[in-house]
C-alpha positions as a Markdown table, in Angstrom:
| # | Residue | x | y | z |
|---|---|---|---|---|
| 1 | Met | 28.0 | -22.8 | -37.3 |
| 2 | Gln | 27.1 | -23.5 | -33.8 |
| 3 | Phe | 23.0 | -23.8 | -32.9 |
| 4 | Ile | 21.6 | -22.8 | -29.6 |
| 5 | Pro | 18.3 | -23.4 | -28.8 |
| 6 | Trp | 15.7 | -20.7 | -28.7 |
| 7 | Lys | 15.1 | -20.3 | -25.1 |
| 8 | Tyr | 18.5 | -19.0 | -24.1 |
| 9 | Ile | 18.2 | -15.9 | -26.5 |
| 10 | Ala | 17.1 | -13.2 | -24.5 |
| 11 | Asn | 16.1 | -11.1 | -27.8 |
| 12 | Trp | 17.3 | -11.1 | -32.0 |
| 13 | Lys | 16.8 | -8.1 | -34.3 |
| 14 | Cys | 18.6 | -8.1 | -37.6 |
| 15 | Ile | 21.1 | -5.1 | -37.4 |
| 16 | Ser | 21.6 | -5.1 | -41.5 |
| 17 | Cys | 25.2 | -6.1 | -40.6 |
| 18 | Gly | 25.1 | -8.2 | -43.6 |
| 19 | Asp | 27.3 | -11.2 | -42.2 |
| 20 | Cys | 24.6 | -13.9 | -43.3 |
| 21 | Cys | 24.9 | -12.7 | -46.4 |
| 22 | Lys | 28.5 | -12.6 | -46.5 |
| 23 | Leu | 29.5 | -15.7 | -44.9 |
| 24 | Tyr | 26.7 | -18.0 | -46.3 |
| 25 | Ser | 25.6 | -19.4 | -49.4 |
| 26 | Val | 22.0 | -19.3 | -50.0 |
| 27 | Val | 20.3 | -22.6 | -51.1 |
| 28 | Leu | 17.4 | -22.3 | -53.1 |
| 29 | Asn | 14.1 | -24.4 | -54.2 |
| 30 | Phe | 13.1 | -24.8 | -57.8 |
| 31 | Glu | 10.6 | -22.0 | -57.4 |
| 32 | Glu | 12.7 | -19.4 | -55.9 |
| 33 | Trp | 15.4 | -20.2 | -58.4 |
| 34 | Leu | 13.2 | -19.6 | -61.1 |
| 35 | Gly | 11.6 | -16.2 | -59.7 |
| 36 | Ile | 15.5 | -15.2 | -59.7 |
| 37 | Val | 16.3 | -16.5 | -63.4 |
| 38 | Lys | 12.9 | -14.9 | -64.8 |
| 39 | Asn | 13.6 | -11.5 | -63.0 |
| 40 | Tyr | 17.4 | -11.3 | -63.2 |
| 41 | Gly | 18.9 | -13.6 | -65.0 |
| 42 | Val | 20.5 | -17.3 | -64.9 |
| 43 | Glu | 23.5 | -16.0 | -64.1 |
| 44 | Arg | 22.6 | -14.7 | -60.7 |
| 45 | Thr | 22.3 | -18.0 | -59.8 |
| 46 | Val | 24.7 | -21.0 | -59.5 |
| 47 | Ser | 24.1 | -24.7 | -59.5 |
| 48 | Gly | 25.9 | -27.2 | -57.3 |
| 49 | Leu | 25.7 | -31.2 | -57.7 |
| 50 | Asp | 22.3 | -31.6 | -56.3 |
| 51 | Lys | 21.4 | -27.8 | -55.2 |
| 52 | Leu | 20.7 | -24.4 | -56.7 |
| 53 | Phe | 22.3 | -21.2 | -55.0 |
| 54 | Ile | 22.6 | -17.6 | -55.6 |
| 55 | Asn | 25.5 | -16.8 | -57.4 |
| 56 | Arg | 28.4 | -15.0 | -54.7 |
| 57 | Asn | 30.5 | -11.7 | -55.9 |
| 58 | Ser | 33.9 | -11.9 | -56.3 |
| 59 | Asp | 34.5 | -11.0 | -52.5 |
| 60 | Gly | 32.4 | -14.1 | -51.8 |
| 61 | Ser | 29.2 | -12.0 | -50.8 |
| 62 | Cys | 25.7 | -12.7 | -51.9 |
| 63 | Ser | 25.1 | -11.3 | -55.5 |
| 64 | Phe | 22.2 | -9.2 | -54.3 |
| 65 | Leu | 23.8 | -7.9 | -51.2 |
| 66 | Asn | 23.5 | -3.6 | -51.2 |
| 67 | Asn | 26.4 | -2.8 | -48.8 |
| 68 | Gly | 26.6 | 1.0 | -48.0 |
| 69 | Ser | 27.2 | 3.3 | -45.1 |
| 70 | Asn | 27.5 | 0.4 | -42.5 |
| 71 | Ile | 24.3 | -0.9 | -43.4 |
| 72 | Cys | 23.3 | -3.8 | -45.2 |
| 73 | Thr | 20.0 | -4.5 | -47.0 |
| 74 | Cys | 18.7 | -7.1 | -49.4 |
| 75 | Gly | 17.9 | -6.8 | -53.3 |
| 76 | Leu | 15.7 | -9.5 | -53.0 |
| 77 | Gln | 14.2 | -7.7 | -49.8 |
| 78 | Arg | 9.9 | -8.8 | -50.7 |
| 79 | Arg | 11.4 | -12.0 | -52.6 |
| 80 | Lys | 13.8 | -13.5 | -50.4 |
| 81 | Pro | 14.3 | -17.1 | -50.4 |
| 82 | Arg | 13.3 | -19.0 | -47.5 |
| 83 | Ala | 16.7 | -19.8 | -46.2 |
| 84 | Cys | 17.4 | -15.7 | -45.8 |
| 85 | Gln | 13.8 | -15.1 | -44.2 |
| 86 | Leu | 14.5 | -17.8 | -41.5 |
| 87 | Trp | 18.2 | -17.3 | -40.9 |
| 88 | Pro | 19.8 | -17.1 | -38.0 |
| 89 | Phe | 17.1 | -19.8 | -37.0 |
| 90 | Lys | 16.3 | -23.5 | -37.9 |
| 91 | Val | 12.9 | -24.8 | -37.4 |
| 92 | Leu | 13.2 | -28.7 | -37.5 |
| 93 | Met | 10.9 | -31.5 | -36.6 |
| 94 | Ser | 13.3 | -33.4 | -34.2 |
| 95 | Pro | 16.2 | -32.0 | -31.9 |
| 96 | Arg | 19.1 | -32.1 | -33.8 |
| 97 | Phe | 21.8 | -30.1 | -32.4 |
| 98 | Gly | 21.0 | -31.0 | -28.8 |
| 99 | Asn | 19.1 | -29.5 | -25.6 |
| 100 | Pro | 15.5 | -30.5 | -26.5 |
| 101 | Ser | 13.7 | -29.3 | -23.7 |
| 102 | Asp | 15.2 | -25.6 | -24.5 |
| 103 | Ala | 14.7 | -26.2 | -28.0 |
| 104 | Leu | 10.9 | -27.1 | -27.8 |
| 105 | Tyr | 8.4 | -24.7 | -29.5 |
| 106 | Val | 4.9 | -25.9 | -29.5 |
| 107 | Tyr | 2.7 | -24.3 | -32.4 |
| 108 | His | -0.7 | -25.8 | -32.5 |
| 109 | Gly | -0.5 | -28.6 | -30.4 |
| 110 | Thr | 2.7 | -29.9 | -32.7 |
| 111 | Pro | 6.2 | -30.1 | -31.3 |
| 112 | Leu | 9.1 | -28.3 | -33.1 |
| 113 | Phe | 12.7 | -27.2 | -32.3 |
| 114 | Val | 14.0 | -24.4 | -32.8 |
| 115 | Tyr | 17.5 | -23.3 | -32.8 |
| 116 | Ala | 19.2 | -20.3 | -34.0 |
| 117 | Asp | 23.5 | -19.7 | -35.5 |
| 118 | Ser | 25.4 | -18.3 | -32.7 |
| 119 | Met | 27.3 | -16.1 | -35.2 |
| 120 | Cys | 24.8 | -14.1 | -35.8 |
| 121 | Arg | 25.1 | -10.5 | -34.0 |
| 122 | Gly | 21.5 | -9.7 | -33.7 |
| 123 | Leu | 21.0 | -12.5 | -30.9 |
| 124 | Arg | 20.7 | -11.4 | -27.5 |
| 125 | Leu | 21.8 | -14.3 | -25.2 |
| 126 | Gly | 19.5 | -14.7 | -21.6 |
| 127 | Arg | 16.0 | -15.4 | -20.9 |
| 128 | Pro | 13.6 | -15.1 | -23.6 |
| 129 | Gly | 11.6 | -11.8 | -23.5 |
| 130 | Phe | 8.0 | -11.6 | -24.0 |
| 131 | Glu | 8.0 | -9.9 | -27.6 |
| 132 | Phe | 10.0 | -12.5 | -28.6 |
| 133 | Ala | 8.9 | -15.7 | -27.2 |
| 134 | Asn | 5.3 | -14.8 | -28.2 |
| 135 | Tyr | 5.8 | -13.4 | -31.6 |
| 136 | Thr | 9.2 | -13.4 | -33.1 |
| 137 | Val | 9.4 | -16.7 | -32.8 |
| 138 | Gln | 6.5 | -18.1 | -33.6 |
| 139 | Glu | 6.9 | -15.4 | -37.0 |
| 140 | Phe | 10.0 | -17.7 | -37.8 |
| 141 | Val | 8.0 | -20.9 | -37.3 |
| 142 | Glu | 5.3 | -19.8 | -39.7 |
| 143 | Ile | 7.3 | -18.9 | -42.3 |
| 144 | Ala | 9.1 | -22.5 | -41.7 |
| 145 | Val | 6.1 | -24.2 | -42.1 |
| 146 | Gly | 4.6 | -22.1 | -44.8 |
| 147 | Ile | 1.7 | -20.4 | -43.6 |
| 148 | Arg | 3.6 | -16.8 | -43.6 |
| 149 | Arg | 5.6 | -15.2 | -46.3 |
| 150 | Asn | 5.8 | -11.6 | -45.6 |
| 151 | Gln | 8.2 | -10.3 | -42.5 |
| 152 | Leu | 7.3 | -8.2 | -39.7 |
| 153 | Arg | 10.0 | -8.8 | -37.1 |
| 154 | Thr | 12.1 | -11.2 | -38.8 |
| 155 | Thr | 14.1 | -8.9 | -40.8 |
| 156 | Ala | 15.6 | -5.7 | -40.7 |
| 157 | Glu | 13.4 | -2.9 | -40.0 |
| 158 | Ile | 14.5 | -1.3 | -43.3 |
| 159 | Gly | 12.0 | -2.8 | -45.8 |
| 160 | Phe | 9.9 | -4.7 | -43.6 |
| 161 | Ser | 6.3 | -5.6 | -44.9 |
| 162 | Lys | 2.9 | -6.0 | -43.1 |
| 163 | Pro | 2.1 | -9.8 | -42.1 |
| 164 | Tyr | 0.5 | -11.9 | -44.5 |
| 165 | Tyr | -1.8 | -14.9 | -42.4 |
| 166 | Gly | -3.5 | -16.1 | -45.3 |
| 167 | Ile | -2.5 | -19.8 | -46.0 |
| 168 | Arg | -3.0 | -22.8 | -44.3 |
| 169 | Phe | -0.2 | -25.3 | -43.3 |
| 170 | Asp | -1.3 | -28.9 | -43.9 |
| 171 | Trp | 0.7 | -30.8 | -41.3 |
| 172 | Ser | 0.5 | -34.2 | -43.2 |
| 173 | Ser | 2.8 | -32.7 | -45.9 |
| 174 | Gly | 5.8 | -31.9 | -43.9 |
| 175 | Phe | 7.9 | -28.6 | -44.6 |
| 176 | Arg | 8.5 | -27.2 | -47.9 |
């Protein structure tokens, strides 16, 4: 994985290729794990030494990946773990992947650093467009800090839902 600052990206749109679901393991927090276990059974998850994950199929893909006719969809669309909601972006409190001035995103006065995994085929490099810079990156940030759950711009057009803005984030408690 090579991460690039958000200011190097002209636009991003999920193209439903499924690469993220085929190439990466999904880390779950306890609440996400519990929700999957209750709804789908413990066999859909696996535990590592210090982390919980979604189980993978024999071909290495996520067990919730629906792959058909060149379009991949998520079987957890409305219950997607935060790691899946945020991919290919990482929202951090410090500039872990370099180029801090290009990764800087100030959200309500709080400096954050936003990077994207360059492996994602939905990224279009260049100068950020207005919609991407003012709406898409903001949505990723709001998901990362926990004030938004539903996705509008940060998921494939297949099965997206209306945005939700009802939760306040307490900056003193940090990221969830």
